[in-house]
TORDOLUM-152742 format. One record per residue (C-alpha): residue number from 1; residue in one letter; y negated, z, x negated. Coordinates in nm, 3 decimals. Layout:
<num=NUM; residu=A; yy=Y; zz=Z; xx=X>
...
//
This chain:
<num=1; residu=M; yy=0.384; zz=-3.278; xx=-9.133>
<num=2; residu=D; yy=0.243; zz=-3.034; xx=-8.895>
<num=3; residu=Y; yy=0.048; zz=-3.304; xx=-8.715>
<num=4; residu=V; yy=0.356; zz=-3.527; xx=-8.666>
<num=5; residu=A; yy=0.525; zz=-3.229; xx=-8.487>
<num=6; residu=L; yy=0.217; zz=-3.171; xx=-8.271>
<num=7; residu=V; yy=0.187; zz=-3.539; xx=-8.188>
<num=8; residu=V; yy=0.547; zz=-3.557; xx=-8.102>
<num=9; residu=G; yy=0.521; zz=-3.243; xx=-7.888>
<num=10; residu=V; yy=0.218; zz=-3.396; xx=-7.701>
<num=11; residu=V; yy=0.390; zz=-3.728; xx=-7.638>
<num=12; residu=A; yy=0.710; zz=-3.546; xx=-7.516>
<num=13; residu=V; yy=0.497; zz=-3.343; xx=-7.270>
<num=14; residu=A; yy=0.308; zz=-3.655; xx=-7.144>
<num=15; residu=V; yy=0.626; zz=-3.845; xx=-7.091>
<num=16; residu=S; yy=0.781; zz=-3.569; xx=-6.901>
<num=17; residu=M; yy=0.462; zz=-3.531; xx=-6.680>
<num=18; residu=I; yy=0.463; zz=-3.901; xx=-6.602>
<num=19; residu=A; yy=0.840; zz=-3.876; xx=-6.518>
<num=20; residu=F; yy=0.777; zz=-3.571; xx=-6.294>
<num=21; residu=V; yy=0.482; zz=-3.735; xx=-6.107>
<num=22; residu=G; yy=0.692; zz=-4.064; xx=-6.059>
<num=23; residu=Y; yy=0.978; zz=-3.871; xx=-5.920>
<num=24; residu=N; yy=0.757; zz=-3.684; xx=-5.680>
<num=25; residu=C; yy=0.585; zz=-4.006; xx=-5.563>
<num=26; residu=V; yy=0.925; zz=-4.143; xx=-5.448>
<num=27; residu=Y; yy=1.135; zz=-3.827; xx=-5.352>
<num=28; residu=G; yy=0.868; zz=-3.582; xx=-5.298>
<num=29; residu=G; yy=0.603; zz=-3.574; xx=-5.021>
<num=30; residu=S; yy=0.628; zz=-3.390; xx=-4.685>
<num=31; residu=R; yy=0.960; zz=-3.352; xx=-4.492>
<num=32; residu=A; yy=0.983; zz=-3.587; xx=-4.193>
<num=33; residu=N; yy=1.207; zz=-3.681; xx=-3.900>
<num=34; residu=L; yy=1.269; zz=-4.053; xx=-3.856>
<num=35; residu=A; yy=1.313; zz=-4.007; xx=-3.481>
<num=36; residu=E; yy=0.944; zz=-3.904; xx=-3.470>
<num=37; residu=A; yy=0.831; zz=-4.182; xx=-3.711>
<num=38; residu=Q; yy=0.466; zz=-4.309; xx=-3.688>
<num=39; residu=L; yy=0.418; zz=-4.685; xx=-3.691>
<num=40; residu=G; yy=0.293; zz=-4.823; xx=-4.015>
<num=41; residu=K; yy=0.394; zz=-4.522; xx=-4.216>
<num=42; residu=V; yy=0.637; zz=-4.550; xx=-4.521>
<num=43; residu=Y; yy=0.939; zz=-4.330; xx=-4.518>
<num=44; residu=N; yy=1.207; zz=-4.262; xx=-4.784>
<num=45; residu=F; yy=1.553; zz=-4.171; xx=-4.645>
<num=46; residu=V; yy=1.919; zz=-4.184; xx=-4.700>
<num=47; residu=Y; yy=2.106; zz=-4.377; xx=-4.422>
<num=48; residu=D; yy=2.472; zz=-4.316; xx=-4.357>
<num=49; residu=Q; yy=2.643; zz=-4.640; xx=-4.301>
<num=50; residu=P; yy=2.861; zz=-4.624; xx=-4.001>
<num=51; residu=L; yy=3.177; zz=-4.806; xx=-4.089>
<num=52; residu=N; yy=3.230; zz=-4.748; xx=-4.466>
<num=53; residu=G; yy=3.059; zz=-4.413; xx=-4.479>
<num=54; residu=E; yy=2.856; zz=-4.487; xx=-4.800>
<num=55; residu=P; yy=2.516; zz=-4.354; xx=-4.784>
<num=56; residu=E; yy=2.231; zz=-4.565; xx=-4.918>
<num=57; residu=R; yy=1.865; zz=-4.468; xx=-5.000>
<num=58; residu=F; yy=1.578; zz=-4.687; xx=-4.832>
<num=59; residu=L; yy=1.209; zz=-4.697; xx=-4.882>
<num=60; residu=A; yy=1.072; zz=-4.860; xx=-4.561>
<num=61; residu=K; yy=0.767; zz=-4.906; xx=-4.352>
<num=62; residu=V; yy=0.818; zz=-4.841; xx=-3.983>
<num=63; residu=E; yy=0.743; zz=-5.144; xx=-3.755>
<num=64; residu=R; yy=0.888; zz=-5.017; xx=-3.411>
<num=65; residu=V; yy=1.049; zz=-4.719; xx=-3.262>
<num=66; residu=Y; yy=1.274; zz=-4.751; xx=-2.959>
<num=67; residu=V; yy=1.396; zz=-4.453; xx=-2.770>
<num=68; residu=F; yy=1.673; zz=-4.525; xx=-2.540>
<num=69; residu=D; yy=1.713; zz=-4.332; xx=-2.214>
<num=70; residu=P; yy=2.072; zz=-4.256; xx=-2.077>
<num=71; residu=A; yy=2.053; zz=-4.570; xx=-1.854>
<num=72; residu=D; yy=1.976; zz=-4.802; xx=-2.149>
<num=73; residu=T; yy=2.245; zz=-4.651; xx=-2.358>
<num=74; residu=H; yy=2.498; zz=-4.695; xx=-2.071>
<num=75; residu=R; yy=2.396; zz=-5.059; xx=-2.039>
<num=76; residu=L; yy=2.425; zz=-5.124; xx=-2.406>
<num=77; residu=N; yy=2.771; zz=-4.954; xx=-2.418>
<num=78; residu=A; yy=2.890; zz=-5.169; xx=-2.125>
<num=79; residu=R; yy=2.771; zz=-5.494; xx=-2.278>
<num=80; residu=S; yy=2.834; zz=-5.450; xx=-2.639>
<num=81; residu=R; yy=3.174; zz=-5.493; xx=-2.801>
<num=82; residu=Y; yy=3.063; zz=-5.310; xx=-3.110>
<num=83; residu=R; yy=3.327; zz=-5.029; xx=-3.185>
<num=84; residu=A; yy=3.424; zz=-5.046; xx=-2.827>
<num=85; residu=N; yy=3.775; zz=-4.907; xx=-2.918>
<num=86; residu=D; yy=3.645; zz=-4.624; xx=-3.128>
<num=87; residu=P; yy=3.657; zz=-4.297; xx=-2.928>
<num=88; residu=A; yy=3.449; zz=-4.112; xx=-3.196>
<num=89; residu=F; yy=3.162; zz=-4.358; xx=-3.181>
<num=90; residu=E; yy=2.849; zz=-4.231; xx=-2.986>
<num=91; residu=R; yy=2.545; zz=-4.451; xx=-2.975>
<num=92; residu=S; yy=2.225; zz=-4.286; xx=-3.094>
<num=93; residu=K; yy=1.913; zz=-4.280; xx=-2.885>
<num=94; residu=T; yy=1.638; zz=-4.366; xx=-3.132>
<num=95; residu=L; yy=1.623; zz=-4.701; xx=-3.306>
<num=96; residu=V; yy=1.381; zz=-4.757; xx=-3.582>
<num=97; residu=T; yy=1.282; zz=-5.110; xx=-3.696>
<num=98; residu=A; yy=1.145; zz=-5.102; xx=-4.047>
<num=99; residu=R; yy=1.068; zz=-5.332; xx=-4.320>
<num=100; residu=T; yy=1.217; zz=-5.250; xx=-4.659>
<num=101; residu=Y; yy=1.025; zz=-5.267; xx=-4.983>
<num=102; residu=D; yy=1.201; zz=-5.612; xx=-5.057>
<num=103; residu=G; yy=1.079; zz=-5.764; xx=-4.736>
<num=104; residu=R; yy=1.394; zz=-5.736; xx=-4.530>
<num=105; residu=V; yy=1.361; zz=-5.607; xx=-4.171>
<num=106; residu=R; yy=1.636; zz=-5.365; xx=-4.077>
<num=107; residu=N; yy=1.732; zz=-5.150; xx=-3.777>
<num=108; residu=F; yy=1.811; zz=-4.782; xx=-3.844>
<num=109; residu=Y; yy=1.938; zz=-4.526; xx=-3.606>
<num=110; residu=A; yy=1.722; zz=-4.222; xx=-3.670>
<num=111; residu=E; yy=2.025; zz=-3.982; xx=-3.613>
<num=112; residu=R; yy=2.211; zz=-4.135; xx=-3.903>
<num=113; residu=C; yy=1.919; zz=-4.066; xx=-4.143>
<num=114; residu=H; yy=1.885; zz=-3.746; xx=-4.362>
<num=115; residu=D; yy=1.678; zz=-3.633; xx=-4.644>
<num=116; residu=V; yy=1.373; zz=-3.802; xx=-4.482>
<num=117; residu=R; yy=1.049; zz=-3.779; xx=-4.672>
<num=118; residu=R; yy=0.701; zz=-3.936; xx=-4.631>
<num=119; residu=P; yy=0.613; zz=-4.009; xx=-5.010>
<num=120; residu=L; yy=0.294; zz=-3.896; xx=-5.150>
<num=121; residu=F; yy=0.189; zz=-4.241; xx=-5.248>
<num=122; residu=G; yy=0.425; zz=-4.435; xx=-5.019>
<num=123; residu=G; yy=0.193; zz=-4.715; xx=-4.921>
<num=124; residu=R; yy=0.099; zz=-4.788; xx=-5.295>
<num=125; residu=L; yy=0.465; zz=-4.776; xx=-5.393>
<num=126; residu=F; yy=0.559; zz=-4.995; xx=-5.097>
<num=127; residu=S; yy=0.310; zz=-5.253; xx=-5.223>
<num=128; residu=M; yy=0.476; zz=-5.265; xx=-5.569>
<num=129; residu=P; yy=0.840; zz=-5.385; xx=-5.492>
<num=130; residu=K; yy=0.943; zz=-5.414; xx=-5.856>
<num=131; residu=V; yy=0.859; zz=-5.053; xx=-5.932>
<num=132; residu=A; yy=1.013; zz=-4.932; xx=-5.608>
<num=133; residu=A; yy=1.332; zz=-5.122; xx=-5.697>
<num=134; residu=Y; yy=1.339; zz=-4.951; xx=-6.030>
<num=135; residu=L; yy=1.283; zz=-4.603; xx=-5.894>
<num=136; residu=L; yy=1.530; zz=-4.628; xx=-5.598>
//
């Protein structure tokens, strides 16, 4: 009977350690800023959707980083009708194009991202989309 309790205890510790390592692989790692993202690196971040305000977590590999100067921003505001009548809208200056773990290419404004991390095993996790979908 003592061995059963010992085995159950060891299994419980092992499962909790695996869960802890898995959590750190996704949500841990070093803090980062998406405005200073490096090409080809994997980032995990929360993105605030502009219209409905619902935040959504993403795991994505950076493909391009665009930094708009004030002239570019003015030109975009003049041509675009996106939220043209919204006085509270202010266009961000850093646009990051990234590929999510499920293969979609998305654009993210870096100033709308928070809780940005570079996962410890981001590249490995990014190459396993089923595992990434389960953890996110």
